[in-house]
N, CA, C and O atoms as a GROMACS GRO file, in nm:
protein
  568
    1MET      N    1   3.061  -1.043   0.499
    1MET     CA    2   3.042  -1.092   0.613
    1MET      C    3   3.088  -1.229   0.651
    1MET      O    4   2.982  -1.291   0.657
    2ILE      N    5   3.152  -1.284   0.669
    2ILE     CA    6   3.196  -1.439   0.724
    2ILE      C    7   3.119  -1.497   0.850
    2ILE      O    8   3.169  -1.463   0.957
    3ALA      N    9   3.024  -1.566   0.856
    3ALA     CA   10   2.953  -1.644   0.978
    3ALA      C   11   2.931  -1.786   0.955
    3ALA      O   12   2.957  -1.833   0.844
    4ALA      N   13   2.885  -1.861   1.051
    4ALA     CA   14   2.900  -1.990   1.065
    4ALA      C   15   2.768  -2.055   1.044
    4ALA      O   16   2.696  -2.037   1.142
    5GLY      N   17   2.713  -2.122   0.953
    5GLY     CA   18   2.593  -2.170   0.936
    5GLY      C   19   2.545  -2.197   1.046
    5GLY      O   20   2.579  -2.134   1.146
    6ASN      N   21   2.416  -2.342   1.051
    6ASN     CA   22   2.337  -2.379   1.116
    6ASN      C   23   2.414  -2.503   1.187
    6ASN      O   24   2.429  -2.608   1.124
    7ASP      N   25   2.467  -2.487   1.331
    7ASP     CA   26   2.568  -2.556   1.321
    7ASP      C   27   2.490  -2.569   1.515
    7ASP      O   28   2.478  -2.472   1.590
    8GLU      N   29   2.460  -2.683   1.542
    8GLU     CA   30   2.407  -2.747   1.694
    8GLU      C   31   2.481  -2.668   1.777
    8GLU      O   32   2.438  -2.579   1.851
    9ARG      N   33   2.620  -2.712   1.759
    9ARG     CA   34   2.731  -2.642   1.882
    9ARG      C   35   2.735  -2.525   1.913
    9ARG      O   36   2.796  -2.486   2.012
   10LEU      N   37   2.644  -2.421   1.803
   10LEU     CA   38   2.697  -2.279   1.824
   10LEU      C   39   2.561  -2.262   1.911
   10LEU      O   40   2.456  -2.325   1.906
   11GLY      N   41   2.599  -2.161   1.988
   11GLY     CA   42   2.482  -2.090   2.053
   11GLY      C   43   2.491  -1.984   2.182
   11GLY      O   44   2.597  -1.934   2.222
   12ILE      N   45   2.383  -1.965   2.228
   12ILE     CA   46   2.422  -1.863   2.386
   12ILE      C   47   2.472  -1.965   2.476
   12ILE      O   48   2.580  -1.948   2.532
   13ALA      N   49   2.382  -2.101   2.499
   13ALA     CA   50   2.444  -2.176   2.618
   13ALA      C   51   2.440  -2.299   2.558
   13ALA      O   52   2.391  -2.323   2.448
   14ALA      N   53   2.484  -2.366   2.624
   14ALA     CA   54   2.506  -2.506   2.574
   14ALA      C   55   2.405  -2.572   2.584
   14ALA      O   56   2.340  -2.570   2.689
   15GLY      N   57   2.363  -2.661   2.457
   15GLY     CA   58   2.216  -2.716   2.451
   15GLY      C   59   2.139  -2.633   2.376
   15GLY      O   60   2.044  -2.675   2.311
   16GLN      N   61   2.167  -2.536   2.379
   16GLN     CA   62   2.054  -2.452   2.299
   16GLN      C   63   2.105  -2.407   2.163
   16GLN      O   64   2.214  -2.352   2.153
   17PRO      N   65   2.015  -2.433   2.043
   17PRO     CA   66   2.064  -2.428   1.920
   17PRO      C   67   2.074  -2.271   1.888
   17PRO      O   68   2.001  -2.185   1.938
   18ASP      N   69   2.190  -2.245   1.784
   18ASP     CA   70   2.216  -2.098   1.728
   18ASP      C   71   2.056  -2.048   1.636
   18ASP      O   72   2.056  -2.018   1.516
   19HIS      N   73   1.946  -2.050   1.714
   19HIS     CA   74   1.798  -2.002   1.664
   19HIS      C   75   1.764  -1.890   1.716
   19HIS      O   76   1.766  -1.888   1.840
   20LEU      N   77   1.725  -1.770   1.649
   20LEU     CA   78   1.653  -1.656   1.661
   20LEU      C   79   1.534  -1.623   1.601
   20LEU      O   80   1.533  -1.648   1.480
   21PRO      N   81   1.445  -1.581   1.640
   21PRO     CA   82   1.330  -1.578   1.586
   21PRO      C   83   1.333  -1.481   1.438
   21PRO      O   84   1.419  -1.393   1.442
   22SER      N   85   1.259  -1.486   1.323
   22SER     CA   86   1.301  -1.403   1.217
   22SER      C   87   1.201  -1.306   1.220
   22SER      O   88   1.101  -1.325   1.289
   23PRO      N   89   1.216  -1.201   1.149
   23PRO     CA   90   1.130  -1.116   1.133
   23PRO      C   91   1.006  -1.138   1.037
   23PRO      O   92   1.017  -1.222   0.947
   24SER      N   93   0.885  -1.065   1.052
   24SER     CA   94   0.768  -1.116   1.003
   24SER      C   95   0.772  -1.152   0.859
   24SER      O   96   0.710  -1.247   0.812
   25ALA      N   97   0.866  -1.053   0.776
   25ALA     CA   98   0.878  -1.064   0.658
   25ALA      C   99   0.898  -1.206   0.622
   25ALA      O  100   0.810  -1.285   0.588
   26ILE      N  101   1.037  -1.229   0.635
   26ILE     CA  102   1.105  -1.341   0.603
   26ILE      C  103   1.033  -1.446   0.659
   26ILE      O  104   1.030  -1.550   0.593
   27ASN      N  105   0.972  -1.442   0.770
   27ASN     CA  106   0.908  -1.568   0.826
   27ASN      C  107   0.763  -1.616   0.717
   27ASN      O  108   0.708  -1.726   0.705
   28TYR      N  109   0.737  -1.489   0.652
   28TYR     CA  110   0.596  -1.483   0.558
   28TYR      C  111   0.664  -1.531   0.419
   28TYR      O  112   0.599  -1.614   0.355
   29TRP      N  113   0.776  -1.491   0.371
   29TRP     CA  114   0.834  -1.559   0.229
   29TRP      C  115   0.886  -1.686   0.245
   29TRP      O  116   0.863  -1.761   0.150
   30THR      N  117   0.960  -1.743   0.355
   30THR     CA  118   1.027  -1.847   0.330
   30THR      C  119   0.989  -1.954   0.447
   30THR      O  120   1.071  -2.042   0.475
   31GLN      N  121   0.856  -1.944   0.517
   31GLN     CA  122   0.797  -2.001   0.617
   31GLN      C  123   0.885  -2.071   0.698
   31GLN      O  124   0.872  -2.193   0.705
   32GLU      N  125   0.994  -2.002   0.772
   32GLU     CA  126   1.080  -2.078   0.876
   32GLU      C  127   1.109  -1.947   0.958
   32GLU      O  128   1.173  -1.845   0.934
   33PRO      N  129   1.008  -2.008   1.102
   33PRO     CA  130   1.012  -1.900   1.196
   33PRO      C  131   1.142  -1.874   1.272
   33PRO      O  132   1.127  -1.787   1.357
   34TRP      N  133   1.272  -1.929   1.265
   34TRP     CA  134   1.406  -1.913   1.273
   34TRP      C  135   1.489  -1.852   1.196
   34TRP      O  136   1.468  -1.860   1.075
   35LEU      N  137   1.630  -1.758   1.256
   35LEU     CA  138   1.722  -1.746   1.163
   35LEU      C  139   1.830  -1.794   1.246
   35LEU      O  140   1.815  -1.804   1.368
   36THR      N  141   1.960  -1.832   1.178
   36THR     CA  142   2.065  -1.850   1.256
   36THR      C  143   2.128  -1.749   1.326
   36THR      O  144   2.063  -1.645   1.331
   37GLY      N  145   2.246  -1.748   1.388
   37GLY     CA  146   2.278  -1.631   1.439
   37GLY      C  147   2.355  -1.538   1.317
   37GLY      O  148   2.335  -1.417   1.316
   38GLY      N  149   2.438  -1.599   1.218
   38GLY     CA  150   2.498  -1.534   1.088
   38GLY      C  151   2.399  -1.500   1.025
   38GLY      O  152   2.429  -1.389   0.980
   39GLU      N  153   2.269  -1.532   0.982
   39GLU     CA  154   2.154  -1.471   0.918
   39GLU      C  155   2.100  -1.306   0.981
   39GLU      O  156   2.078  -1.192   0.941
   40SER      N  157   2.097  -1.396   1.116
   40SER     CA  158   2.009  -1.267   1.176
   40SER      C  159   2.106  -1.149   1.178
   40SER      O  160   2.050  -1.040   1.168
   41LEU      N  161   2.267  -1.146   1.190
   41LEU     CA  162   2.360  -1.072   1.220
   41LEU      C  163   2.365  -0.990   1.054
   41LEU      O  164   2.378  -0.869   1.038
   42ALA      N  165   2.350  -1.090   0.950
   42ALA     CA  166   2.359  -0.992   0.816
   42ALA      C  167   2.220  -0.948   0.782
   42ALA      O  168   2.207  -0.880   0.680
   43TYR      N  169   2.107  -0.978   0.857
   43TYR     CA  170   1.985  -0.887   0.809
   43TYR      C  171   2.018  -0.776   0.864
   43TYR      O  172   2.014  -0.675   0.793
   44MET      N  173   2.055  -0.763   0.999
   44MET     CA  174   2.050  -0.646   1.076
   44MET      C  175   2.154  -0.539   0.990
   44MET      O  176   2.115  -0.423   0.973
   45LEU      N  177   2.274  -0.578   0.941
   45LEU     CA  178   2.364  -0.561   0.903
   45LEU      C  179   2.348  -0.440   0.757
   45LEU      O  180   2.398  -0.334   0.723
   46HIS      N  181   2.247  -0.535   0.707
   46HIS     CA  182   2.214  -0.480   0.565
   46HIS      C  183   2.120  -0.337   0.644
   46HIS      O  184   2.181  -0.229   0.646
   47HIS      N  185   2.025  -0.340   0.686
   47HIS     CA  186   1.945  -0.261   0.752
   47HIS      C  187   2.028  -0.154   0.781
   47HIS      O  188   1.991  -0.038   0.761
   48PHE      N  189   2.141  -0.180   0.828
   48PHE     CA  190   2.213  -0.061   0.919
   48PHE      C  191   2.278  -0.011   0.824
   48PHE      O  192   2.306   0.104   0.858
   49LEU      N  193   2.325  -0.037   0.706
   49LEU     CA  194   2.428  -0.032   0.601
   49LEU      C  195   2.326   0.097   0.496
   49LEU      O  196   2.349   0.214   0.466
   50THR      N  197   2.222   0.010   0.467
   50THR     CA  198   2.127   0.092   0.386
   50THR      C  199   2.037   0.189   0.407
   50THR      O  200   1.973   0.256   0.327
   51ARG      N  201   2.042   0.188   0.583
   51ARG     CA  202   1.924   0.287   0.626
   51ARG      C  203   1.813   0.306   0.568
   51ARG      O  204   1.768   0.416   0.538
   52ARG      N  205   1.768   0.215   0.551
   52ARG     CA  206   1.628   0.200   0.470
   52ARG      C  207   1.512   0.196   0.577
   52ARG      O  208   1.470   0.086   0.613
   53LEU      N  209   1.468   0.292   0.618
   53LEU     CA  210   1.321   0.323   0.705
   53LEU      C  211   1.200   0.320   0.647
   53LEU      O  212   1.180   0.426   0.587
   54VAL      N  213   1.114   0.248   0.639
   54VAL     CA  214   0.984   0.262   0.553
   54VAL      C  215   0.891   0.332   0.678
   54VAL      O  216   0.892   0.300   0.796
   55ILE      N  217   0.831   0.413   0.630
   55ILE     CA  218   0.733   0.511   0.688
   55ILE      C  219   0.601   0.489   0.657
   55ILE      O  220   0.578   0.529   0.543
   56PRO      N  221   0.485   0.432   0.723
   56PRO     CA  222   0.370   0.418   0.648
   56PRO      C  223   0.274   0.538   0.691
   56PRO      O  224   0.267   0.593   0.800
   57ILE      N  225   0.181   0.570   0.542
   57ILE     CA  226   0.113   0.678   0.614
   57ILE      C  227  -0.037   0.594   0.663
   57ILE      O  228  -0.076   0.498   0.596
   58PRO      N  229  -0.106   0.636   0.773
   58PRO     CA  230  -0.196   0.564   0.806
   58PRO      C  231  -0.350   0.558   0.710
   58PRO      O  232  -0.414   0.656   0.673
   59ASN      N  233  -0.378   0.434   0.687
   59ASN     CA  234  -0.511   0.424   0.586
   59ASN      C  235  -0.600   0.521   0.614
   59ASN      O  236  -0.656   0.567   0.514
   60ILE      N  237  -0.651   0.594   0.782
   60ILE     CA  238  -0.771   0.658   0.795
   60ILE      C  239  -0.741   0.806   0.733
   60ILE      O  240  -0.828   0.881   0.688
   61TRP      N  241  -0.613   0.831   0.738
   61TRP     CA  242  -0.609   0.993   0.674
   61TRP      C  243  -0.643   0.959   0.535
   61TRP      O  244  -0.741   1.024   0.500
   62MET      N  245  -0.596   0.875   0.436
   62MET     CA  246  -0.599   0.850   0.301
   62MET      C  247  -0.744   0.836   0.282
   62MET      O  248  -0.801   0.874   0.179
   63ILE      N  249  -0.803   0.781   0.381
   63ILE     CA  250  -0.930   0.750   0.322
   63ILE      C  251  -1.057   0.865   0.376
   63ILE      O  252  -1.169   0.871   0.325
   64VAL      N  253  -1.009   0.952   0.488
   64VAL     CA  254  -1.072   1.081   0.503
   64VAL      C  255  -1.040   1.164   0.402
   64VAL      O  256  -1.127   1.249   0.383
   65LEU      N  257  -0.909   1.174   0.301
   65LEU     CA  258  -0.888   1.250   0.241
   65LEU      C  259  -0.978   1.188   0.081
   65LEU      O  260  -1.018   1.268  -0.004
   66ALA      N  261  -0.985   1.121   0.075
   66ALA     CA  262  -1.044   1.050  -0.054
   66ALA      C  263  -1.179   1.071  -0.020
   66ALA      O  264  -1.234   1.095  -0.128
   67ILE      N  265  -1.270   1.074   0.077
   67ILE     CA  266  -1.405   1.105   0.112
   67ILE      C  267  -1.413   1.248   0.073
   67ILE      O  268  -1.512   1.278   0.007
   68ILE      N  269  -1.306   1.370   0.109
   68ILE     CA  270  -1.338   1.510   0.087
   68ILE      C  271  -1.337   1.478  -0.066
   68ILE      O  272  -1.440   1.477  -0.133
   69LEU      N  273  -1.199   1.448  -0.121
   69LEU     CA  274  -1.209   1.455  -0.269
   69LEU      C  275  -1.327   1.397  -0.324
   69LEU      O  276  -1.351   1.466  -0.423
   70GLY      N  277  -1.408   1.314  -0.315
   70GLY     CA  278  -1.483   1.232  -0.346
   70GLY      C  279  -1.607   1.310  -0.360
   70GLY      O  280  -1.677   1.314  -0.460
   71LYS      N  281  -1.624   1.367  -0.259
   71LYS     CA  282  -1.767   1.460  -0.207
   71LYS      C  283  -1.728   1.558  -0.305
   71LYS      O  284  -1.792   1.534  -0.407
   72ILE      N  285  -1.630   1.685  -0.326
   72ILE     CA  286  -1.590   1.755  -0.374
   72ILE      C  287  -1.625   1.709  -0.529
   72ILE      O  288  -1.699   1.787  -0.589
   73THR      N  289  -1.578   1.582  -0.607
   73THR     CA  290  -1.649   1.522  -0.756
   73THR      C  291  -1.785   1.534  -0.746
   73THR      O  292  -1.848   1.588  -0.837
   74VAL      N  293  -1.826   1.503  -0.672
   74VAL     CA  294  -1.971   1.455  -0.638
   74VAL      C  295  -2.046   1.593  -0.683
   74VAL      O  296  -2.110   1.605  -0.788
   75ILE      N  297  -2.026   1.694  -0.583
   75ILE     CA  298  -2.072   1.810  -0.586
   75ILE      C  299  -2.039   1.867  -0.746
   75ILE      O  300  -2.133   1.925  -0.799
   76VAL      N  301  -1.929   1.855  -0.814
   76VAL     CA  302  -1.904   1.927  -0.897
   76VAL      C  303  -2.003   1.844  -1.032
   76VAL      O  304  -2.050   1.906  -1.128
   77ILE      N  305  -2.016   1.724  -1.012
   77ILE     CA  306  -2.076   1.637  -1.097
   77ILE      C  307  -2.225   1.686  -1.131
   77ILE      O  308  -2.285   1.714  -1.236
   78ASN      N  309  -2.262   1.684  -0.982
   78ASN     CA  310  -2.415   1.716  -0.948
   78ASN      C  311  -2.438   1.862  -1.033
   78ASN      O  312  -2.527   1.872  -1.118
   79ASN      N  313  -2.372   1.942  -1.008
   79ASN     CA  314  -2.393   2.118  -1.060
   79ASN      C  315  -2.385   2.116  -1.196
   79ASN      O  316  -2.401   2.225  -1.250
   80GLN      N  317  -2.362   2.012  -1.274
   80GLN     CA  318  -2.333   2.003  -1.430
   80GLN      C  319  -2.487   1.981  -1.463
   80GLN      O  320  -2.539   1.887  -1.403
   81PRO      N  321  -2.582   2.070  -1.567
   81PRO     CA  322  -2.752   2.042  -1.534
   81PRO      C  323  -2.756   1.940  -1.656
   81PRO      O  324  -2.874   1.953  -1.690
   82HIS      N  325  -2.721   1.878  -1.713
   82HIS     CA  326  -2.737   1.741  -1.823
   82HIS      C  327  -2.621   1.694  -1.882
   82HIS      O  328  -2.561   1.751  -1.973
   83LEU      N  329  -2.591   1.592  -1.831
   83LEU     CA  330  -2.480   1.506  -1.840
   83LEU      C  331  -2.536   1.402  -1.954
   83LEU      O  332  -2.659   1.390  -1.953
   84ASN      N  333  -2.474   1.334  -2.041
   84ASN     CA  334  -2.545   1.230  -2.130
   84ASN      C  335  -2.432   1.115  -2.128
   84ASN      O  336  -2.323   1.137  -2.077
   85SER      N  337  -2.458   1.016  -2.176
   85SER     CA  338  -2.384   0.894  -2.132
   85SER      C  339  -2.242   0.894  -2.179
   85SER      O  340  -2.154   0.843  -2.111
   86THR      N  341  -2.220   0.950  -2.294
   86THR     CA  342  -2.085   0.975  -2.307
   86THR      C  343  -1.986   1.032  -2.198
   86THR      O  344  -1.888   0.970  -2.158
   87ARG      N  345  -2.027   1.170  -2.151
   87ARG     CA  346  -1.978   1.235  -2.050
   87ARG      C  347  -1.963   1.161  -1.922
   87ARG      O  348  -1.861   1.153  -1.853
   88ARG      N  349  -2.090   1.104  -1.899
   88ARG     CA  350  -2.052   0.996  -1.757
   88ARG      C  351  -1.955   0.849  -1.802
   88ARG      O  352  -1.938   0.764  -1.716
   89GLN      N  353  -1.925   0.840  -1.873
   89GLN     CA  354  -1.839   0.742  -1.917
   89GLN      C  355  -1.698   0.828  -1.915
   89GLN      O  356  -1.611   0.778  -1.844
   90GLN      N  357  -1.674   0.916  -1.964
   90GLN     CA  358  -1.548   1.028  -1.975
   90GLN      C  359  -1.535   1.059  -1.809
   90GLN      O  360  -1.418   1.070  -1.771
   91ILE      N  361  -1.622   1.072  -1.723
   91ILE     CA  362  -1.588   1.092  -1.613
   91ILE      C  363  -1.530   0.981  -1.512
   91ILE      O  364  -1.470   0.990  -1.405
   92ARG      N  365  -1.575   0.868  -1.593
   92ARG     CA  366  -1.568   0.745  -1.502
   92ARG      C  367  -1.426   0.701  -1.520
   92ARG      O  368  -1.342   0.683  -1.432
   93THR      N  369  -1.408   0.683  -1.681
   93THR     CA  370  -1.254   0.663  -1.705
   93THR      C  371  -1.132   0.775  -1.672
   93THR      O  372  -1.014   0.747  -1.653
   94ALA      N  373  -1.183   0.887  -1.670
   94ALA     CA  374  -1.098   0.997  -1.594
   94ALA      C  375  -1.056   0.951  -1.445
   94ALA      O  376  -0.942   0.954  -1.400
   95SER      N  377  -1.163   0.909  -1.384
   95SER     CA  378  -1.163   0.886  -1.223
   95SER      C  379  -1.057   0.756  -1.232
   95SER      O  380  -0.943   0.765  -1.187
   96ALA      N  381  -1.105   0.641  -1.289
   96ALA     CA  382  -1.023   0.561  -1.310
   96ALA      C  383  -0.900   0.525  -1.348
   96ALA      O  384  -0.835   0.425  -1.320
   97GLY      N  385  -0.868   0.640  -1.432
   97GLY     CA  386  -0.690   0.682  -1.481
   97GLY      C  387  -0.665   0.760  -1.364
   97GLY      O  388  -0.543   0.758  -1.349
   98ALA      N  389  -0.715   0.822  -1.281
   98ALA     CA  390  -0.667   0.927  -1.160
   98ALA      C  391  -0.629   0.825  -1.041
   98ALA      O  392  -0.540   0.850  -0.960
   99VAL      N  393  -0.715   0.697  -1.039
   99VAL     CA  394  -0.680   0.613  -0.955
   99VAL      C  395  -0.561   0.541  -0.976
   99VAL      O  396  -0.490   0.515  -0.880
  100ILE      N  397  -0.529   0.502  -1.093
  100ILE     CA  398  -0.406   0.430  -1.148
  100ILE      C  399  -0.295   0.521  -1.120
  100ILE      O  400  -0.192   0.492  -1.058
  101LEU      N  401  -0.330   0.649  -1.176
  101LEU     CA  402  -0.204   0.757  -1.162
  101LEU      C  403  -0.132   0.776  -0.997
  101LEU      O  404  -0.014   0.798  -0.968
  102TYR      N  405  -0.249   0.759  -0.911
  102TYR     CA  406  -0.228   0.792  -0.780
  102TYR      C  407  -0.164   0.631  -0.699
  102TYR      O  408  -0.096   0.630  -0.596
  103GLY      N  409  -0.194   0.540  -0.757
  103GLY     CA  410  -0.112   0.402  -0.738
  103GLY      C  411   0.023   0.429  -0.780
  103GLY      O  412   0.116   0.433  -0.700
  104MET      N  413   0.036   0.447  -0.906
  104MET     CA  414   0.154   0.451  -0.942
  104MET      C  415   0.266   0.517  -0.907
  104MET      O  416   0.385   0.487  -0.918
  105THR      N  417   0.182   0.664  -0.838
  105THR     CA  418   0.281   0.768  -0.764
  105THR      C  419   0.310   0.716  -0.644
  105THR      O  420   0.427   0.715  -0.605
  106GLY      N  421   0.211   0.666  -0.568
  106GLY     CA  422   0.257   0.605  -0.444
  106GLY      C  423   0.348   0.482  -0.451
  106GLY      O  424   0.398   0.441  -0.346
  107LEU      N  425   0.374   0.416  -0.572
  107LEU     CA  426   0.472   0.332  -0.546
  107LEU      C  427   0.587   0.392  -0.637
  107LEU      O  428   0.664   0.309  -0.685
  108GLN      N  429   0.604   0.495  -0.661
  108GLN     CA  430   0.724   0.558  -0.698
  108GLN      C  431   0.755   0.634  -0.536
  108GLN      O  432   0.861   0.608  -0.478
  109VAL      N  433   0.674   0.706  -0.486
  109VAL     CA  434   0.736   0.770  -0.356
  109VAL      C  435   0.745   0.627  -0.273
  109VAL      O  436   0.801   0.663  -0.170
  110TYR      N  437   0.727   0.517  -0.265
  110TYR     CA  438   0.794   0.400  -0.144
  110TYR      C  439   0.902   0.376  -0.223
  110TYR      O  440   0.989   0.389  -0.137
  111ILE      N  441   0.969   0.346  -0.341
  111ILE     CA  442   1.042   0.323  -0.400
  111ILE      C  443   1.167   0.411  -0.370
  111ILE      O  444   1.274   0.372  -0.323
  112SER      N  445   1.138   0.526  -0.403
  112SER     CA  446   1.222   0.668  -0.353
  112SER      C  447   1.245   0.693  -0.236
  112SER      O  448   1.351   0.667  -0.180
  113ALA      N  449   1.131   0.755  -0.176
  113ALA     CA  450   1.172   0.770  -0.018
  113ALA      C  451   1.098   0.688   0.080
  113ALA      O  452   1.080   0.741   0.190
  114GLY      N  453   1.046   0.556   0.059
  114GLY     CA  454   1.019   0.484   0.164
  114GLY      C  455   0.923   0.545   0.239
  114GLY      O  456   0.931   0.552   0.362
  115VAL      N  457   0.813   0.600   0.160
  115VAL     CA  458   0.664   0.616   0.237
  115VAL      C  459   0.620   0.570   0.182
  115VAL      O  460   0.628   0.586   0.061
  116LEU      N  461   0.530   0.466   0.250
  116LEU     CA  462   0.436   0.374   0.228
  116LEU      C  463   0.268   0.462   0.214
  116LEU      O  464   0.225   0.522   0.313
  117VAL      N  465   0.201   0.459   0.104
  117VAL     CA  466   0.106   0.519   0.110
  117VAL      C  467   0.013   0.405   0.049
  117VAL      O  468   0.038   0.328  -0.043
  118PRO      N  469  -0.101   0.417   0.128
  118PRO     CA  470  -0.208   0.303   0.121
  118PRO      C  471  -0.299   0.349  -0.011
  118PRO      O  472  -0.313   0.466  -0.047
  119TRP      N  473  -0.350   0.247  -0.068
  119TRP     CA  474  -0.381   0.237  -0.237
  119TRP      C  475  -0.543   0.190  -0.209
  119TRP      O  476  -0.642   0.262  -0.219
  120LEU      N  477  -0.540   0.074  -0.178
  120LEU     CA  478  -0.689   0.006  -0.219
  120LEU      C  479  -0.805   0.071  -0.145
  120LEU      O  480  -0.890   0.124  -0.216
  121LEU      N  481  -0.821   0.076  -0.025
  121LEU     CA  482  -0.923   0.120   0.051
  121LEU      C  483  -0.925   0.272  -0.006
  121LEU      O  484  -1.018   0.283  -0.086
  122PRO      N  485  -0.851   0.396   0.009
  122PRO     CA  486  -0.872   0.532  -0.031
  122PRO      C  487  -0.949   0.504  -0.180
  122PRO      O  488  -1.057   0.559  -0.203
  123SER      N  489  -0.892   0.424  -0.266
  123SER     CA  490  -0.912   0.415  -0.416
  123SER      C  491  -1.055   0.369  -0.404
  123SER      O  492  -1.148   0.441  -0.440
  124SER      N  493  -1.073   0.248  -0.352
  124SER     CA  494  -1.256   0.238  -0.342
  124SER      C  495  -1.336   0.329  -0.280
  124SER      O  496  -1.449   0.351  -0.324
  125VAL      N  497  -1.300   0.376  -0.200
  125VAL     CA  498  -1.383   0.482  -0.155
  125VAL      C  499  -1.409   0.605  -0.248
  125VAL      O  500  -1.526   0.642  -0.261
  126PHE      N  501  -1.307   0.674  -0.314
  126PHE     CA  502  -1.315   0.745  -0.357
  126PHE      C  503  -1.421   0.714  -0.547
  126PHE      O  504  -1.500   0.786  -0.607
  127LEU      N  505  -1.375   0.600  -0.573
  127LEU     CA  506  -1.469   0.539  -0.685
  127LEU      C  507  -1.571   0.545  -0.673
  127LEU      O  508  -1.647   0.600  -0.752
  128ALA      N  509  -1.612   0.469  -0.535
  128ALA     CA  510  -1.775   0.423  -0.493
  128ALA      C  511  -1.854   0.611  -0.489
  128ALA      O  512  -1.972   0.635  -0.512
  129TYR      N  513  -1.762   0.700  -0.461
  129TYR     CA  514  -1.799   0.806  -0.459
  129TYR      C  515  -1.870   0.877  -0.587
  129TYR      O  516  -1.975   0.942  -0.586
  130VAL      N  517  -1.778   0.844  -0.707
  130VAL     CA  518  -1.765   0.892  -0.840
  130VAL      C  519  -1.889   0.796  -0.924
  130VAL      O  520  -1.980   0.844  -0.992
  131LEU      N  521  -1.868   0.673  -0.904
  131LEU     CA  522  -1.956   0.579  -0.970
  131LEU      C  523  -2.086   0.595  -0.928
  131LEU      O  524  -2.175   0.603  -1.013
  132SER      N  525  -2.114   0.602  -0.793
  132SER     CA  526  -2.241   0.647  -0.749
  132SER      C  527  -2.338   0.754  -0.794
  132SER      O  528  -2.460   0.758  -0.807
  133ALA      N  529  -2.200   0.874  -0.818
  133ALA     CA  530  -2.282   1.006  -0.882
  133ALA      C  531  -2.297   1.001  -1.049
  133ALA      O  532  -2.368   1.080  -1.112
  134THR      N  533  -2.229   0.911  -1.099
  134THR     CA  534  -2.228   0.924  -1.260
  134THR      C  535  -2.323   0.785  -1.271
  134THR      O  536  -2.301   0.726  -1.377
  135LYS      N  537  -2.391   0.740  -1.212
  135LYS     CA  538  -2.487   0.621  -1.201
  135LYS      C  539  -2.605   0.717  -1.279
  135LYS      O  540  -2.639   0.834  -1.259
  136ARG      N  541  -2.668   0.573  -1.413
  136ARG     CA  542  -2.748   0.669  -1.493
  136ARG      C  543  -2.920   0.667  -1.405
  136ARG      O  544  -2.992   0.575  -1.365
  137GLN      N  545  -2.932   0.803  -1.404
  137GLN     CA  546  -3.069   0.847  -1.351
  137GLN      C  547  -3.187   0.822  -1.439
  137GLN      O  548  -3.189   0.847  -1.560
  138ASN      N  549  -3.302   0.763  -1.360
  138ASN     CA  550  -3.415   0.746  -1.468
  138ASN      C  551  -3.475   0.916  -1.454
  138ASN      O  552  -3.523   0.969  -1.354
  139SER      N  553  -3.458   0.962  -1.558
  139SER     CA  554  -3.541   1.108  -1.587
  139SER      C  555  -3.570   1.143  -1.707
  139SER      O  556  -3.521   1.075  -1.797
  140VAL      N  557  -3.647   1.243  -1.739
  140VAL     CA  558  -3.710   1.236  -1.875
  140VAL      C  559  -3.651   1.346  -1.937
  140VAL      O  560  -3.714   1.405  -2.026
  141ALA      N  561  -3.508   1.391  -1.894
  141ALA     CA  562  -3.400   1.437  -2.015
  141ALA      C  563  -3.370   1.362  -2.077
  141ALA      O  564  -3.385   1.383  -2.198
  142GLU      N  565  -3.303   1.220  -2.030
  142GLU     CA  566  -3.239   1.150  -2.092
  142GLU      C  567  -3.359   1.061  -2.176
  142GLU      O  568  -3.326   0.972  -2.255
   0.00000   0.00000   0.00000
């Protein structure tokens, strides 16, 4: 694509420069609030040719799922009669590994399919449930 650069003589009407508002992502990274007409056309052409549409999954859906999985995990942990400190550490390590695996899977799904899966808040909710359940209890058994 060949387009003219930033030329004050170009534009929709006389006296109005060839500036169009830039998309939010470009504005964030380049700190430029406008694009020239050629840059805007190149941006639109790129998205048209790649047909890349990002589909975001709402945070609240994944937070509710994390609450359900966290509660199930807490019930399973509480049903075990005796948890020593090494078993508690194993549960914490496995939970952290599951969160890291979830993050890597979410990144791969985003790269492959264009589906944006929230990570931070659902992972924090799940870990809050698990860490509170594996916290050392002051009991006679230990």
